[in-house]
C-alpha positions in Angstrom: 51.5 42.0 120.5 52.3 40.9 124.0 49.8 38.3 125.3 51.5 37.8 128.7 54.3 39.3 130.7 55.9 37.3 133.5 58.0 39.4 135.8 60.1 39.2 139.0 60.5 35.5 138.7 63.5 33.3 139.6 64.0 31.8 136.1 65.3 28.3 135.5 65.3 28.6 131.7 67.4 25.4 131.1 68.9 27.3 128.2 72.4 25.8 127.8 73.7 29.1 126.4 73.0 31.3 129.4 73.7 31.0 133.1 70.8 30.0 135.4 69.1 30.8 137.5 68.4 34.6 137.5 65.7 37.0 138.5 64.1 38.2 135.4 61.1 38.4 133.1 59.8 37.1 129.8 57.1 38.0 127.4 54.8 35.8 125.4 53.4 36.7 121.9 49.8 36.1 120.8 51.0 32.9 119.1 52.0 31.4 122.5 55.7 31.6 121.9 58.3 33.4 124.0 59.3 36.8 122.5 61.9 37.9 125.0 63.7 36.5 128.1 65.9 38.9 130.1 67.4 39.4 133.6 66.2 42.2 135.9 63.0 44.2 135.5 61.1 44.7 132.2 61.7 48.1 130.7 59.0 50.8 130.8 58.5 50.4 127.0 57.3 46.8 127.6 55.0 47.7 130.5 53.5 50.7 128.8 49.8 50.3 128.3 49.9 46.6 129.2 46.6 45.7 131.0 47.0 44.3 134.5 45.5 40.9 133.5 48.4 40.4 131.1 51.0 40.7 133.8 51.9 37.8 136.0 53.9 38.9 139.0 55.9 35.9 140.1 57.8 37.5 143.0 59.3 34.8 145.3 58.4 32.0 142.8 60.5 29.6 140.8 59.6 29.4 137.2 60.8 26.6 135.0 59.8 25.0 131.7 57.0 22.5 131.6 58.3 18.9 132.1 58.6 16.8 129.0 57.9 13.0 129.3 59.9 11.2 126.7 58.0 7.9 127.3 54.3 7.7 128.3 51.2 5.5 127.9 48.4 7.9 128.6 45.5 5.4 128.2 46.7 3.5 131.3 45.6 6.4 133.5 42.5 4.5 134.5 44.4 1.4 135.6 46.4 2.5 138.6 47.0 0.3 141.6 46.8 -3.0 139.6 49.5 -5.6 139.3 50.9 -4.2 142.6 53.5 -6.9 143.2 54.3 -8.0 139.6 57.2 -7.5 137.3 56.6 -6.3 133.7 54.6 -8.9 132.0 52.5 -9.9 135.0 51.8 -6.3 135.6 50.7 -5.7 132.0 48.2 -8.6 132.2 46.8 -7.2 135.5 46.8 -3.5 134.3 45.0 -4.2 131.0 42.4 -6.6 132.5 39.6 -4.1 132.1 40.8 -1.7 129.5 41.3 -4.5 126.9 37.5 -5.0 127.0 36.9 -1.4 126.0 36.2 0.1 122.6 37.7 3.1 120.9 35.3 5.5 122.6 36.4 4.1 126.0 40.0 4.5 125.1 39.4 8.1 124.1 38.3 9.0 127.6 41.0 7.0 129.3 43.6 8.8 127.2 42.1 12.2 127.8 42.1 11.4 131.6 45.8 10.7 131.3 46.5 13.8 129.3 44.7 16.1 131.8 46.5 14.4 134.7 49.8 15.2 133.1 48.9 18.8 132.6 47.7 19.2 136.2 51.1 17.8 137.3 53.2 20.1 135.2 53.9 17.7 132.3 53.1 19.9 129.2 54.6 17.6 126.4 54.6 13.9 126.2 55.7 11.0 123.9 52.7 8.8 123.9 52.6 5.1 123.0 49.1 4.1 121.6 49.0 0.4 121.9 45.5 0.3 123.3 43.3 -2.1 121.3 46.1 -4.6 120.6 46.0 -7.1 123.5 49.3 -8.4 124.9 49.6 -12.0 125.9 51.8 -12.0 129.0 52.6 -15.7 129.1 54.0 -15.6 125.5 55.4 -12.0 125.9 53.7 -11.2 122.5 51.2 -8.7 121.1 48.4 -10.4 119.1 49.4 -11.0 115.5 47.2 -8.4 113.9 47.0 -4.9 112.5 46.1 -2.4 115.2 42.7 -1.0 114.7 43.1 2.6 113.6 39.9 3.6 115.4 41.9 3.2 118.7 44.9 5.1 117.4 42.8 8.0 116.1 40.8 8.1 119.4 44.0 8.5 121.4 45.2 11.3 119.0 42.0 13.2 119.4 42.0 12.8 123.2 45.5 14.4 123.6 44.5 17.3 121.3 41.2 17.9 123.1 43.0 17.9 126.4 45.5 20.5 125.2 48.6 18.4 125.7 51.5 18.7 123.4 52.5 15.3 122.1 54.5 13.0 119.9 52.0 10.4 118.8 53.7 7.0 118.6 52.0 4.1 116.7 52.6 0.4 116.6 52.9 -1.4 113.3 51.2 -4.6 112.4 52.3 -7.6 114.4 53.1 -11.2 113.5 51.9 -12.6 110.1 51.0 -9.2 108.6 52.3 -8.1 105.3 54.6 -5.1 105.2 52.5 -3.5 102.5 49.4 -3.7 104.8 51.3 -2.4 107.8 52.7 0.6 105.9 49.4 1.4 104.3 47.8 1.6 107.7 50.7 3.9 108.8 49.8 6.1 105.9 46.3 6.4 107.2 47.6 7.5 110.6 49.8 10.1 109.0 46.9 11.5 107.1 44.7 11.7 110.3 47.5 13.5 112.2 47.4 16.3 109.5 44.0 17.4 111.0 45.4 18.1 114.5 46.6 21.5 115.6 50.3 21.6 114.7 51.0 23.6 117.9 49.9 20.6 119.9 50.9 17.8 117.6 54.7 17.8 117.7 55.1 14.8 115.4 54.5 11.1 114.7 56.7 8.2 115.7 56.9 4.4 115.5 56.6 2.2 118.6 59.2 -0.4 117.9 58.4 -4.0 118.9 61.7 -6.0 118.3 61.8 -6.8 122.0 58.8 -9.1 121.5 59.1 -10.0 117.8 59.6 -13.5 116.4 61.8 -12.6 113.5 64.2 -10.0 112.1 61.4 -8.8 109.8 60.1 -6.6 112.5 63.3 -4.5 112.5 63.2 -4.3 108.7 59.6 -3.1 108.7 60.4 -0.5 111.3 63.2 0.9 109.2 60.9 1.1 106.2 58.3 2.9 108.2 60.9 5.4 109.6 62.2 6.2 106.2 58.8 6.3 104.5 57.8 9.3 106.6 60.9 10.5 108.4 59.8 9.2 111.7 61.5 8.7 115.1 61.3 5.1 116.4 61.2 4.4 120.2 61.2 0.7 121.0 60.8 -0.8 124.4 64.2 -2.5 124.6 66.3 -4.4 127.1 63.7 -3.6 129.8 62.9 -6.7 131.8 65.5 -8.7 133.7 64.0 -12.0 132.3 65.4 -13.7 129.2 68.2 -11.1 129.0 70.4 -13.0 126.5 67.5 -13.3 124.1 66.8 -9.6 124.4 70.4 -8.6 123.9 70.7 -10.8 120.8 68.1 -8.7 119.1 70.2 -5.6 119.2 71.9 -7.1 116.1 68.5 -7.1 114.4 68.4 -3.3 114.6 72.1 -3.0 113.6 71.7 -5.3 110.6 68.5 -3.5 109.4 70.3 -0.2 109.4 68.2 1.3 112.2 70.9 2.6 114.4 71.1 6.4 114.3 69.7 9.6 115.8 66.1 8.6 115.0 66.3 5.5 117.1 65.6 6.1 120.8 65.8 3.1 123.1 63.1 3.0 125.7 64.4 1.7 129.1 67.7 0.3 127.8 68.5 -1.4 131.2 69.9 -4.9 130.4 72.7 -3.6 128.3 76.3 -4.6 127.8 79.4 -2.5 127.3 79.4 -3.4 123.6 75.7 -2.5 123.1 76.1 0.9 124.8 79.2 1.7 122.8 77.6 0.7 119.5 74.4 2.7 120.2 76.4 5.7 121.3 78.7 5.6 118.3 75.7 5.5 116.0 74.1 8.6 117.7 71.1 6.7 119.2 69.3 8.2 122.2 67.5 6.6 125.1 64.5 7.3 127.3 64.8 6.5 131.0 61.9 5.8 133.3 63.4 5.6 136.8 60.2 5.4 138.9 58.6 2.7 136.6 61.9 0.7 136.5 61.9 0.6 140.3 58.2 -0.2 140.7 58.4 -3.1 138.3 61.8 -4.4 139.5 63.2 -3.9 136.0 66.6 -2.6 137.2 68.7 0.5 137.0 69.9 1.9 133.7 73.6 2.6 133.5 73.0 6.3 133.1 76.5 7.6 134.0 78.2 5.3 131.4 75.5 6.0 128.8 76.0 9.8 129.2 79.8 9.5 129.3 79.7 7.9 125.9 77.6 10.8 124.6 74.1 9.2 124.2 71.3 11.7 124.5 69.0 10.9 127.4 65.5 11.9 128.3 63.3 11.0 131.2 59.7 9.7 131.0 56.9 9.0 133.4 56.0 5.7 131.5 52.6 4.2 132.2 50.5 6.1 134.7 49.6 2.7 136.1 53.2 1.9 137.0 54.3 5.3 138.2 50.9 5.5 139.8 51.3 9.2 140.6 52.4 11.2 137.5 54.8 13.2 139.6 57.9 14.6 137.7 59.4 15.9 140.9 59.2 12.4 142.4 60.5 10.9 139.2 63.6 13.2 139.4 64.3 12.3 143.0 63.9 8.6 142.2 66.4 9.0 139.4 68.9 10.6 141.7 68.4 8.0 144.4 68.8 5.0 142.0 71.9 6.3 140.3 73.6 7.5 143.5 72.8 4.4 145.5 74.1 2.0 142.8 77.2 4.0 142.0 77.9 5.1 145.6 78.7 8.4 144.1 76.6 11.6 144.6 78.4 13.2 141.7 77.2 10.5 139.3 74.1 12.5 138.6 74.1 16.2 139.6 70.8 17.9 140.6 70.8 20.4 137.8 71.4 17.6 135.3 68.4 15.6 136.3 66.1 18.6 135.8 67.7 19.1 132.4 67.0 15.5 131.5 63.3 15.8 132.3 62.9 19.1 130.3 65.4 20.1 127.6 67.0 16.6 127.4 63.7 14.9 126.8 62.8 17.4 124.1 66.2 17.0 122.5 66.1 13.2 122.4 62.6 13.4 120.8 63.8 16.0 118.3 61.3 18.7 119.5 63.7 21.0 121.4 63.2 23.7 118.9 59.6 24.1 120.3 59.6 22.8 123.9 61.8 22.0 126.9 63.4 25.4 127.6 62.4 29.0 128.2 64.0 30.5 125.2 62.9 32.9 122.5 60.8 31.2 119.9 59.9 28.2 122.1 56.3 27.7 123.3 55.6 29.5 126.6 55.0 26.2 128.5 56.1 26.9 132.1 55.5 26.1 135.7 55.1 28.5 138.6 56.5 26.8 141.7 56.1 28.4 145.1 58.7 27.2 147.7 56.9 29.2 150.4 53.5 27.4 150.0 54.0 25.2 151.8 57.2 26.6 153.0 60.4 24.7 152.3 62.7 27.1 154.1 65.2 29.5 152.6 66.2 29.1 149.0 70.0 28.6 149.2 70.2 27.2 145.7 67.3 27.5 143.3 68.0 24.1 141.6 68.4 22.4 145.0 65.1 23.7 146.2 63.2 23.0 142.9 64.4 19.4 142.5 65.0 18.3 146.1 62.5 20.2 148.2 59.6 21.1 146.0 56.9 18.7 144.9 53.4 18.7 143.4 52.1 20.5 146.5 54.3 23.5 145.6 53.2 23.5 142.0 51.2 26.8 142.0 50.3 27.1 138.3 50.8 25.4 134.9 50.8 27.5 131.7 50.8 26.2 128.1 51.4 28.6 125.3 51.1 31.5 127.7 47.6 30.4 128.8 46.7 29.1 132.3 45.7 25.4 132.2 46.0 24.5 135.9 45.7 26.7 139.0 46.7 24.6 141.9 44.9 21.3 141.5 42.1 22.9 139.4 42.2 22.5 135.7 40.8 25.4 133.6 39.4 23.0 131.0 35.6 23.2 131.5 35.3 19.6 130.5 37.7 18.3 133.2 35.0 17.0 135.5 33.1 15.3 132.6 36.3 13.4 131.7 36.5 12.1 135.3 32.9 11.0 135.3 33.2 9.3 132.0 36.2 7.3 133.1 34.6 6.1 136.3 31.3 5.2 134.6 33.0 3.3 131.8 35.3 1.4 134.0 32.5 0.4 136.3 30.7 -1.1 133.3 33.8 -2.8 131.9 34.6 -4.3 135.3 31.1 -5.7 135.7 31.4 -7.2 132.2 34.9 -8.7 132.7 34.2 -10.0 136.2 30.7 -11.4 135.5 30.3 -15.1 136.3 30.9 -17.3 133.3 
């Protein structure tokens, strides 16, 4: 049965097997998946007997798939505007000043705040790192040697599900002097907990690799054991900061020697590379996640995207921490990506406009291994889509739909966000009846934590 019919839209399906864009329609089944996508007008047989409230007339609107963030830290949504003039490690210390004092219940609300912020801004699926609860020592560039508390991990999982955000839930393994048996046993517990989450929202589990900060090769060996134990993707933050570059680069061999290189290893950031590292990663089928706005904000550098793509690596785009992109704006993230690549290569063709939209939708879904469910408007995929109105406010004539969508539109033109064929954001208003409660909880909790942290000693 048709749950929703979208008609008279200019569709940017991001389907690699059909030409885009085109004026057309698509229908959504009761299970929230796309049943049909066609050019032109829907036939009378589709319209017959369909109630008016099941028909969305998108005349004059651009309709594209929900954005997919291939690299996110949702719990940081409550820490924006901190570490304003710091690079990576100084920023981490400033950004976690108050959240590190919180408990698992606090982190639940911080994460839910981040998830609903994503949804409001058209990001309908996200890879989420869940390192809250394991403090980072900036001076030593190390996480504390400990097993992460599963209460924090479970709280972040529940928060994403309660907000209605599709997600890949990425967990950090035990750090430092922790036995592999204990770390893997804890991972088993997280796997069991994920089984209770709606599979339509929970797109999978992953490992948050930590070799960039590890003290020995054992970290890479443990990550490979975890990946193979449960068939998990691994996305490490790797070659990110411009400091101690040689030490970072030397650890690529740790992954290679541990047998980690392959399609299930996705390098997050991957900026401080060499020709040899890129070639080896590409030959093994590895992917990467690119965070252009974050990399600029933290002075991390510019990833060599044209070369990485030329060698065949799969690339997705992420919004990273909401406290280092500050505004979770996928439109701004795309334009930042274009500006960085074109400015550093002196070549406007180094990253075409359509390609950057593809990287933030289908490409991100592909690199995360979830493109069978999200990232495009194709039959069988979830009906996660955006209605963008280039006439409100007016951006002028639409000479090219991709050009207008990527270069001229922004969050102010984002008219509606739909997940599974159900409206989740109408303008700036979320349909979640608990949205205001989430905001109140975050502000109240941060006020108390700040008073506690900043109290005279």
